[in-house]
C-alpha positions as CSV (number, residue, x, y, z in Angstrom):
1,M,103.8,-20.1,4.0
2,V,102.6,-17.3,6.2
3,D,102.1,-18.0,9.9
4,D,99.0,-17.3,12.0
5,A,100.3,-14.1,13.6
6,V,100.7,-12.5,10.2
7,W,97.2,-13.6,9.2
8,K,95.7,-12.2,12.4
9,K,97.4,-8.8,11.8
10,R,96.3,-8.8,8.2
11,F,92.7,-9.6,9.2
12,A,92.7,-6.9,11.8
13,L,94.0,-4.3,9.3
14,F,91.5,-5.5,6.7
15,T,88.7,-5.1,9.2
16,L,89.8,-1.7,10.4
17,V,90.2,-0.3,6.9
18,R,86.7,-1.5,6.0
19,L,85.2,-0.1,9.2
20,A,87.0,3.2,8.8
21,G,85.5,3.4,5.3
22,V,82.0,2.8,6.6
23,A,82.5,5.4,9.4
24,I,83.7,8.0,6.8
25,F,80.7,7.2,4.6
26,L,78.3,7.7,7.5
27,L,80.0,10.9,8.5
28,G,79.5,12.1,4.9
29,V,75.8,11.3,5.1
30,A,75.5,13.1,8.4
31,I,77.2,16.2,7.0
32,A,74.9,16.1,4.0
33,Y,71.6,15.9,5.9
34,F,72.1,17.1,9.4
35,D,73.4,20.2,11.1
36,V,76.9,18.8,11.6
37,I,78.9,21.6,9.9
38,R,76.3,24.2,9.0
39,P,72.5,24.5,9.6
40,G,70.5,22.6,7.1
41,G,73.3,20.3,6.1
42,W,75.9,20.6,3.4
43,P,75.0,18.1,0.6
44,Q,78.0,18.8,-1.7
45,L,80.6,18.3,1.0
46,G,78.7,15.3,2.4
47,A,78.6,13.6,-1.0
48,I,82.3,14.0,-1.5
49,I,83.1,12.6,2.0
50,A,80.6,9.8,1.6
51,L,82.1,8.8,-1.8
52,T,85.5,8.8,-0.3
53,G,84.3,6.5,2.5
54,M,82.8,4.1,-0.1
55,I,86.0,4.0,-2.0
56,D,87.9,3.4,1.2
57,A,85.5,0.6,2.2
58,I,85.4,-1.2,-1.1
59,L,88.7,-0.6,-3.0
60,V,91.4,-0.4,-0.3
61,P,90.8,-3.9,1.1
62,R,91.1,-5.3,-2.4
63,L,94.4,-3.5,-2.9
64,L,95.6,-4.8,0.4
65,R,94.7,-8.3,-0.6
66,K,96.5,-8.0,-3.9
67,T,99.6,-6.6,-2.2
68,W,99.6,-9.5,0.3
69,D,99.2,-12.1,-2.4
70,R,102.3,-10.6,-4.2
71,Q,104.3,-10.7,-0.9
72,D,103.4,-14.3,-0.3
73,R,104.7,-15.5,-3.6
């Protein structure tokens, strides 16, 4: 059985990973449509960064959960 301190750390890490993914996604959208890197935006680079953020926000928390489930057994 895992104690409360471990669960709190896991929840904090889970939340930070998901928020980081959303922040990276929003950065990609900003790069694609606004003058962040170059005038007029850079849609190709923005799409790559936004896709990376989506993967980070969706898949990495699932991988963390699977890893933690294996550790708890």
